[in-house]
LUMVOKE-242410 format. One record per residue (C-alpha): residue in three letters; x, y, z. Coordinates in steps of 0.5 Angstrom, whole numbers, plus 500, padded with zeros to 3 digits. Example, Ala and Ser with C-alpha at 12.3 -4.5 7.8 and 13.67 -1.06 7.14 Angstrom:
2
{r:Ala, X:525, Y:491, Z:516}
{r:Ser, X:527, Y:498, Z:514}
% end
This chain:
319
{r:Unk, X:484, Y:461, Z:500}
{r:Unk, X:484, Y:455, Z:494}
{r:Unk, X:480, Y:460, Z:488}
{r:Unk, X:476, Y:466, Z:490}
{r:Unk, X:469, Y:466, Z:487}
{r:Unk, X:467, Y:474, Z:488}
{r:Unk, X:471, Y:480, Z:489}
{r:Unk, X:468, Y:485, Z:495}
{r:Unk, X:467, Y:492, Z:493}
{r:Unk, X:469, Y:497, Z:501}
{r:Unk, X:466, Y:503, Z:496}
{r:Unk, X:470, Y:510, Z:498}
{r:Unk, X:473, Y:507, Z:506}
{r:Unk, X:474, Y:514, Z:509}
{r:Unk, X:481, Y:513, Z:513}
{r:Unk, X:482, Y:518, Z:519}
{r:Unk, X:490, Y:519, Z:521}
{r:Unk, X:493, Y:513, Z:519}
{r:Unk, X:499, Y:511, Z:519}
{r:Unk, X:504, Y:516, Z:514}
{r:Unk, X:511, Y:513, Z:516}
{r:Unk, X:510, Y:507, Z:512}
{r:Unk, X:517, Y:505, Z:514}
{r:Unk, X:525, Y:508, Z:517}
{r:Unk, X:525, Y:512, Z:511}
{r:Unk, X:520, Y:513, Z:507}
{r:Unk, X:513, Y:516, Z:508}
{r:Unk, X:506, Y:517, Z:505}
{r:Unk, X:501, Y:512, Z:503}
{r:Unk, X:500, Y:507, Z:508}
{r:Unk, X:505, Y:501, Z:508}
{r:Unk, X:501, Y:495, Z:505}
{r:Unk, X:502, Y:490, Z:512}
{r:Unk, X:496, Y:496, Z:514}
{r:Unk, X:492, Y:494, Z:510}
{r:Unk, X:492, Y:486, Z:508}
{r:Unk, X:493, Y:486, Z:516}
{r:Unk, X:487, Y:489, Z:516}
{r:Unk, X:483, Y:484, Z:510}
{r:Unk, X:485, Y:478, Z:515}
{r:Unk, X:483, Y:480, Z:520}
{r:Unk, X:476, Y:481, Z:517}
{r:Unk, X:478, Y:475, Z:516}
{r:Unk, X:477, Y:472, Z:522}
{r:Unk, X:470, Y:475, Z:524}
{r:Unk, X:467, Y:471, Z:518}
{r:Unk, X:470, Y:464, Z:519}
{r:Unk, X:464, Y:463, Z:522}
{r:Unk, X:460, Y:463, Z:516}
{r:Unk, X:464, Y:458, Z:511}
{r:Unk, X:467, Y:466, Z:508}
{r:Unk, X:475, Y:467, Z:506}
{r:Unk, X:478, Y:473, Z:504}
{r:Unk, X:485, Y:473, Z:500}
{r:Unk, X:489, Y:478, Z:495}
{r:Unk, X:487, Y:486, Z:496}
{r:Unk, X:487, Y:492, Z:491}
{r:Unk, X:488, Y:499, Z:495}
{r:Unk, X:486, Y:504, Z:491}
{r:Unk, X:486, Y:513, Z:492}
{r:Unk, X:481, Y:518, Z:491}
{r:Unk, X:485, Y:523, Z:496}
{r:Unk, X:490, Y:525, Z:501}
{r:Unk, X:491, Y:529, Z:507}
{r:Unk, X:498, Y:528, Z:511}
{r:Unk, X:497, Y:532, Z:517}
{r:Unk, X:502, Y:536, Z:517}
{r:Unk, X:506, Y:543, Z:515}
{r:Unk, X:511, Y:547, Z:511}
{r:Unk, X:514, Y:555, Z:512}
{r:Unk, X:514, Y:556, Z:505}
{r:Unk, X:514, Y:551, Z:498}
{r:Unk, X:521, Y:551, Z:500}
{r:Unk, X:522, Y:548, Z:506}
{r:Unk, X:522, Y:541, Z:508}
{r:Unk, X:514, Y:537, Z:511}
{r:Unk, X:514, Y:537, Z:519}
{r:Unk, X:509, Y:532, Z:521}
{r:Unk, X:503, Y:535, Z:525}
{r:Unk, X:504, Y:532, Z:534}
{r:Unk, X:497, Y:532, Z:539}
{r:Unk, X:498, Y:536, Z:545}
{r:Unk, X:497, Y:531, Z:550}
{r:Unk, X:494, Y:533, Z:557}
{r:Unk, X:497, Y:536, Z:563}
{r:Unk, X:500, Y:531, Z:568}
{r:Unk, X:498, Y:530, Z:574}
{r:Unk, X:504, Y:534, Z:579}
{r:Unk, X:501, Y:539, Z:572}
{r:Unk, X:508, Y:537, Z:567}
{r:Unk, X:507, Y:537, Z:560}
{r:Unk, X:507, Y:529, Z:557}
{r:Unk, X:513, Y:528, Z:553}
{r:Unk, X:511, Y:528, Z:546}
{r:Unk, X:512, Y:522, Z:542}
{r:Unk, X:513, Y:524, Z:535}
{r:Unk, X:509, Y:520, Z:529}
{r:Unk, X:505, Y:521, Z:522}
{r:Unk, X:498, Y:521, Z:520}
{r:Unk, X:494, Y:521, Z:514}
{r:Unk, X:487, Y:521, Z:511}
{r:Unk, X:484, Y:517, Z:507}
{r:Unk, X:479, Y:517, Z:502}
{r:Unk, X:481, Y:509, Z:499}
{r:Unk, X:476, Y:503, Z:496}
{r:Unk, X:478, Y:497, Z:497}
{r:Unk, X:477, Y:490, Z:492}
{r:Unk, X:478, Y:484, Z:497}
{r:Unk, X:478, Y:477, Z:494}
{r:Unk, X:473, Y:472, Z:497}
{r:Unk, X:472, Y:465, Z:497}
{r:Unk, X:465, Y:462, Z:499}
{r:Unk, X:465, Y:454, Z:500}
{r:Unk, X:458, Y:454, Z:503}
{r:Unk, X:454, Y:452, Z:496}
{r:Unk, X:448, Y:455, Z:499}
{r:Unk, X:450, Y:460, Z:501}
{r:Unk, X:454, Y:462, Z:494}
{r:Unk, X:449, Y:461, Z:491}
{r:Unk, X:443, Y:465, Z:496}
{r:Unk, X:450, Y:471, Z:495}
{r:Unk, X:449, Y:470, Z:487}
{r:Unk, X:441, Y:471, Z:488}
{r:Unk, X:440, Y:479, Z:486}
{r:Unk, X:435, Y:480, Z:490}
{r:Unk, X:436, Y:476, Z:495}
{r:Unk, X:436, Y:479, Z:503}
{r:Unk, X:441, Y:474, Z:505}
{r:Unk, X:446, Y:477, Z:501}
{r:Unk, X:444, Y:484, Z:503}
{r:Unk, X:445, Y:482, Z:510}
{r:Unk, X:451, Y:479, Z:509}
{r:Unk, X:454, Y:486, Z:506}
{r:Unk, X:451, Y:490, Z:511}
{r:Unk, X:455, Y:485, Z:516}
{r:Unk, X:462, Y:486, Z:513}
{r:Unk, X:460, Y:493, Z:513}
{r:Unk, X:459, Y:493, Z:521}
{r:Unk, X:464, Y:490, Z:522}
{r:Unk, X:470, Y:493, Z:518}
{r:Unk, X:468, Y:499, Z:521}
{r:Unk, X:470, Y:498, Z:528}
{r:Unk, X:477, Y:497, Z:525}
{r:Unk, X:483, Y:500, Z:525}
{r:Unk, X:486, Y:499, Z:518}
{r:Unk, X:494, Y:503, Z:518}
{r:Unk, X:492, Y:505, Z:525}
{r:Unk, X:487, Y:511, Z:522}
{r:Unk, X:480, Y:510, Z:526}
{r:Unk, X:474, Y:507, Z:520}
{r:Unk, X:470, Y:515, Z:518}
{r:Unk, X:466, Y:511, Z:514}
{r:Unk, X:464, Y:507, Z:508}
{r:Unk, X:460, Y:509, Z:503}
{r:Unk, X:457, Y:503, Z:500}
{r:Unk, X:458, Y:496, Z:500}
{r:Unk, X:458, Y:491, Z:493}
{r:Unk, X:459, Y:484, Z:491}
{r:Unk, X:462, Y:483, Z:484}
{r:Unk, X:462, Y:477, Z:480}
{r:Unk, X:470, Y:473, Z:477}
{r:Unk, X:468, Y:476, Z:471}
{r:Unk, X:465, Y:482, Z:472}
{r:Unk, X:471, Y:485, Z:472}
{r:Unk, X:469, Y:491, Z:468}
{r:Unk, X:464, Y:494, Z:472}
{r:Unk, X:470, Y:494, Z:478}
{r:Unk, X:474, Y:498, Z:474}
{r:Unk, X:469, Y:503, Z:473}
{r:Unk, X:467, Y:503, Z:480}
{r:Unk, X:473, Y:505, Z:483}
{r:Unk, X:474, Y:511, Z:478}
{r:Unk, X:478, Y:516, Z:478}
{r:Unk, X:481, Y:513, Z:484}
{r:Unk, X:489, Y:510, Z:483}
{r:Unk, X:490, Y:503, Z:484}
{r:Unk, X:497, Y:502, Z:487}
{r:Unk, X:501, Y:497, Z:483}
{r:Unk, X:507, Y:493, Z:483}
{r:Unk, X:514, Y:496, Z:479}
{r:Unk, X:520, Y:492, Z:479}
{r:Unk, X:520, Y:491, Z:473}
{r:Unk, X:521, Y:499, Z:473}
{r:Unk, X:527, Y:498, Z:478}
{r:Unk, X:530, Y:491, Z:475}
{r:Unk, X:530, Y:498, Z:469}
{r:Unk, X:532, Y:504, Z:472}
{r:Unk, X:538, Y:499, Z:475}
{r:Unk, X:541, Y:498, Z:468}
{r:Unk, X:540, Y:504, Z:466}
{r:Unk, X:544, Y:507, Z:472}
{r:Unk, X:549, Y:500, Z:471}
{r:Unk, X:549, Y:504, Z:464}
{r:Unk, X:549, Y:511, Z:465}
{r:Unk, X:545, Y:515, Z:464}
{r:Unk, X:545, Y:522, Z:459}
{r:Unk, X:540, Y:527, Z:457}
{r:Unk, X:540, Y:532, Z:450}
{r:Unk, X:548, Y:529, Z:449}
{r:Unk, X:549, Y:532, Z:457}
{r:Unk, X:551, Y:525, Z:462}
{r:Unk, X:547, Y:526, Z:467}
{r:Unk, X:548, Y:519, Z:472}
{r:Unk, X:555, Y:517, Z:469}
{r:Unk, X:556, Y:509, Z:468}
{r:Unk, X:556, Y:504, Z:474}
{r:Unk, X:557, Y:498, Z:475}
{r:Unk, X:556, Y:496, Z:482}
{r:Unk, X:549, Y:501, Z:482}
{r:Unk, X:544, Y:496, Z:484}
{r:Unk, X:537, Y:497, Z:486}
{r:Unk, X:538, Y:502, Z:492}
{r:Unk, X:542, Y:507, Z:488}
{r:Unk, X:535, Y:506, Z:483}
{r:Unk, X:529, Y:508, Z:489}
{r:Unk, X:534, Y:514, Z:491}
{r:Unk, X:534, Y:517, Z:484}
{r:Unk, X:527, Y:515, Z:483}
{r:Unk, X:527, Y:522, Z:489}
{r:Unk, X:532, Y:525, Z:485}
{r:Unk, X:531, Y:531, Z:480}
{r:Unk, X:537, Y:533, Z:476}
{r:Unk, X:538, Y:540, Z:475}
{r:Unk, X:542, Y:541, Z:468}
{r:Unk, X:544, Y:548, Z:465}
{r:Unk, X:543, Y:546, Z:457}
{r:Unk, X:550, Y:549, Z:456}
{r:Unk, X:558, Y:551, Z:459}
{r:Unk, X:555, Y:559, Z:460}
{r:Unk, X:547, Y:558, Z:461}
{r:Unk, X:544, Y:564, Z:465}
{r:Unk, X:538, Y:562, Z:469}
{r:Unk, X:532, Y:560, Z:464}
{r:Unk, X:537, Y:556, Z:460}
{r:Unk, X:537, Y:550, Z:466}
{r:Unk, X:531, Y:544, Z:465}
{r:Unk, X:530, Y:539, Z:470}
{r:Unk, X:531, Y:532, Z:469}
{r:Unk, X:528, Y:525, Z:473}
{r:Unk, X:529, Y:519, Z:471}
{r:Unk, X:521, Y:517, Z:472}
{r:Unk, X:519, Y:520, Z:466}
{r:Unk, X:516, Y:517, Z:461}
{r:Unk, X:514, Y:511, Z:466}
{r:Unk, X:508, Y:513, Z:470}
{r:Unk, X:507, Y:516, Z:477}
{r:Unk, X:512, Y:512, Z:482}
{r:Unk, X:514, Y:511, Z:488}
{r:Unk, X:519, Y:507, Z:493}
{r:Unk, X:515, Y:502, Z:497}
{r:Unk, X:516, Y:497, Z:503}
{r:Unk, X:513, Y:491, Z:501}
{r:Unk, X:515, Y:486, Z:507}
{r:Unk, X:521, Y:484, Z:511}
{r:Unk, X:528, Y:481, Z:511}
{r:Unk, X:530, Y:477, Z:518}
{r:Unk, X:537, Y:478, Z:520}
{r:Unk, X:537, Y:474, Z:526}
{r:Unk, X:535, Y:467, Z:528}
{r:Unk, X:528, Y:465, Z:530}
{r:Unk, X:526, Y:464, Z:536}
{r:Unk, X:522, Y:460, Z:539}
{r:Unk, X:515, Y:462, Z:542}
{r:Unk, X:517, Y:465, Z:549}
{r:Unk, X:524, Y:465, Z:548}
{r:Unk, X:526, Y:472, Z:547}
{r:Unk, X:524, Y:476, Z:553}
{r:Unk, X:519, Y:483, Z:553}
{r:Unk, X:516, Y:481, Z:546}
{r:Unk, X:509, Y:484, Z:544}
{r:Unk, X:506, Y:476, Z:545}
{r:Unk, X:509, Y:468, Z:548}
{r:Unk, X:504, Y:465, Z:544}
{r:Unk, X:508, Y:465, Z:537}
{r:Unk, X:515, Y:466, Z:535}
{r:Unk, X:519, Y:472, Z:534}
{r:Unk, X:524, Y:474, Z:530}
{r:Unk, X:529, Y:481, Z:529}
{r:Unk, X:527, Y:483, Z:522}
{r:Unk, X:528, Y:489, Z:517}
{r:Unk, X:524, Y:493, Z:511}
{r:Unk, X:526, Y:490, Z:505}
{r:Unk, X:523, Y:497, Z:500}
{r:Unk, X:521, Y:496, Z:492}
{r:Unk, X:517, Y:501, Z:487}
{r:Unk, X:511, Y:501, Z:486}
{r:Unk, X:506, Y:507, Z:481}
{r:Unk, X:500, Y:508, Z:481}
{r:Unk, X:495, Y:507, Z:475}
{r:Unk, X:489, Y:509, Z:473}
{r:Unk, X:484, Y:504, Z:473}
{r:Unk, X:482, Y:502, Z:466}
{r:Unk, X:490, Y:502, Z:465}
{r:Unk, X:490, Y:496, Z:469}
{r:Unk, X:492, Y:490, Z:466}
{r:Unk, X:486, Y:486, Z:463}
{r:Unk, X:487, Y:480, Z:468}
{r:Unk, X:485, Y:483, Z:476}
{r:Unk, X:487, Y:478, Z:479}
{r:Unk, X:494, Y:480, Z:477}
{r:Unk, X:492, Y:486, Z:482}
{r:Unk, X:492, Y:484, Z:488}
{r:Unk, X:497, Y:484, Z:495}
{r:Unk, X:498, Y:477, Z:497}
{r:Unk, X:502, Y:475, Z:503}
{r:Unk, X:507, Y:470, Z:500}
{r:Unk, X:509, Y:465, Z:505}
{r:Unk, X:515, Y:464, Z:508}
{r:Unk, X:522, Y:463, Z:504}
{r:Unk, X:529, Y:463, Z:505}
{r:Unk, X:527, Y:469, Z:511}
{r:Unk, X:523, Y:472, Z:507}
{r:Unk, X:516, Y:476, Z:509}
{r:Unk, X:514, Y:479, Z:503}
{r:Unk, X:508, Y:480, Z:500}
{r:Unk, X:506, Y:480, Z:492}
{r:Unk, X:501, Y:482, Z:487}
{r:Unk, X:498, Y:478, Z:483}
{r:Unk, X:497, Y:470, Z:483}
% end
């Protein structure tokens, strides 16, 4: 995509049974690749109309992880499906998986390359515009997003680039997933220098602390006695996230751990049409942000595929 000239909003997309296991060590909101991949697939279907879709902004209104806890202090266990018996009456093997129901909105960068179609979409009462939006809605309803089935799309709207404030209003009261790698860097530096609270050392200075230590610390609660002989009521809880917003570890792509194999060289691969490579997940930090707290320049809020470089296949946010 050269430069978008519209924003396409898929409002209140209800997804059933999406994949909640976003990486080998994280679960919760689905991986970013589930959404960028769905928009890429949709873009290929619109190619004949000289329309190209680019980055995607992800806003979440509600979610429901399909799991249960025996008590408030128990670990979450994912609900598993009970499949039909085999022909001989035996129970089939259970393939363990985690699912989540979502209510989200997606804002997508869109470039229209046909001048006549561009002017038609700019018209408020254009029948061609109405048909195009209905076509986009129908196509996305036929796809899967993050492994889940699209149950309903409330509305599809088109915005000009100058209508960024209207987009923020349309996303209310959702939270938008933003990149927080700078906060991750700041937390890493704090661990290297040491963290104390009310003159109590919580995390001793560790010069060798790295970003993985910071990610683990984001998910850690420290229960601290206020004095040496503190009673059960004289403890407090500390987390490194305090004052930094709603932070979550997220996978943001992959790093190669093997050479690149030519198409057809790797046996038992899903496809023989493209080169293949073994990879491992790359992690970063994300932040859920209320629409009114988004930057004035909304182009900084869209997740894009990055051009592979140095064996890194990343999804980044911003221009």
